[in-house]
Every structure is written in C-alpha cells, then in structure tokens.
C-alpha angles and dihedrals in degrees: 000000000000115000116233117253115278105212106013121074114201128205127190118247125175109232128167119248121245113286103020146352129294139179091217124119116294123237118251112254119200120227120251091254130027114256097236091051092053092053090048090051092050092048093049092046092051090046093052090050091050092051092050090052091047093050091048092049091048092048091051091048092050091047088052092051092049092050091046090051091049096049097043112098116241119245115226125202130211138189137211094205116114115249092227117001119199108258120210121212115264115258123235089247110059111248119205132189129192120197114201122217108283127252111221141159115281092240090065095046093102138083091238119094113250115212128185123213117260092234106101091213093054120100091185120120128187125216105210110214095185094048114063142159114249089251135002110314090245093053093042092051095043093049091048094049094045094051093041095050092045092050095051093048097041084237134138125243104237093199086072091053133250099110113120121220108275097024110123123233135191107246114207121192113191128197117196106214094171139004109161128169110204114203112256093345121069147302119256121202134178121181136173126190142178122224126205136160112232094230094051136062103218121090136187132215131217137186126202136174134176146157131221123198119236134193127222123302134037094275089061091049093051091049090052090050090052092052090047090053092051089054091050089052087053093051093049092045092053090052093051092047091051092048092046092053101037144000117334108246139166121257144193121202 
C-alpha cells in the first residue's frame, strides 16, 4: 500500500486538458505551501507575538517598580543608647540592678517619633512615620537606661541573666511622666522612680526632670533625646550608689 505524502497536501480540482474540455477526472493540484508548514508558521508567528507582549509587560512592571521606589519616602531609625557610656570598674562584691518595664503615656507607646510644635500655644503633635526609634519607645528607653545605669555603677543587669539565686539586686521601677521633643527647640523629660533592694521591704522614691536644647531638624532632636536619656541614667545611678553605701532615702533632682 502506498503511504500518503508527508508534506504536500493535495486537493482535487477539475481542469480541462490541453486542447479542449473534458468531463474526465481532474489532475490533483498541490497547494502552494504544504499544510504542516503553514500550521508551523502560524504557531511560530503567534509565539513571537506572545513573547513580545510578555517582554513589554515585564518592562512596564519593572519601570513601575523603579518609579515607585524612587517616589517612596525613606524611613530613618534612631537610638537612645549612648555611643560610649562611661564604665565604672566592677566592685569586689557583685552589684546587680533590675529595671522593670517602664510606665509611660499612651501617646509615646509607639516606635514613631512624636514631635510637638514649637509654638507654645499649640497643642498639636506630629507622629513622624518616616522617623522611628529602632524599637518601641518603651523598649528603646528602658534598654538605654538599664545599660547606662549598669555601666556607671560597674553593675550587671540581672534581666540579662547572671544573677545567682539569693543574690540581692536593686529593683528600679521608672515612670515616664513627660518626654516631649519640641521641634527645633529642646527635649523635655520628667521621670520618677522607686528603688528597692530585693532582700528588703523598704523602698525609696525619686523625681527628676530636665531639658536638653536641640537644633533644627529631626537628627538634632534625636541627639538631644539621647543626651537627656544619658543624664537620666546618671541620676538613677547616683541614687542607687547612695542607697548601696548608706541609708535608703527619697530624693528630688
């Protein structure tokens, strides 16, 4: 049995023979292009168009991402930790401190910097989405105070471990009454704390307030807040040192 042609596809057309007309069978006449080749050309042409559309869509998406990245504001992060706190030598008798979680106003319980207007008559505050502390303000301030107090006393922060069972520690509970950054002017802070040794029942209280001048710009406000936090650490450390070497008493700084 003869196999059908692989490439050429034939159709029957009735054509008259040379020299006259005839009702006899027509000769098969091949198409101009083989049937399989036509289908392949159509498929390749469609694939090429799809590839061009895909490349154009991808280029448009990348361009959109680039424009979006260029137009999005950059978030900047700040810390209250001192760059190099003064470290006192360790005493022969280990000294431990334990700073409890801070109590602070709800308006400050956020990672964004909160800035007040310089106008004394204004009650408006601005929450800066693109200027943030490196963690929540409570955690940032607590870590900075704990490390600053421990460094000045040559003490160990027991919340980080290392204190053996039965070893006493000075427990410090701080309440933040005020911590206001005033745009282009200063940072005001007011703290109070109670101090108690873990192996004793008596406690003492202290109140402290201070201001730190600041220049123009958010960087200047963050640096002023950092300096003010260092001053608070110094005040708490003095109170612990006095209580550790003498009678426990209240203070007002």
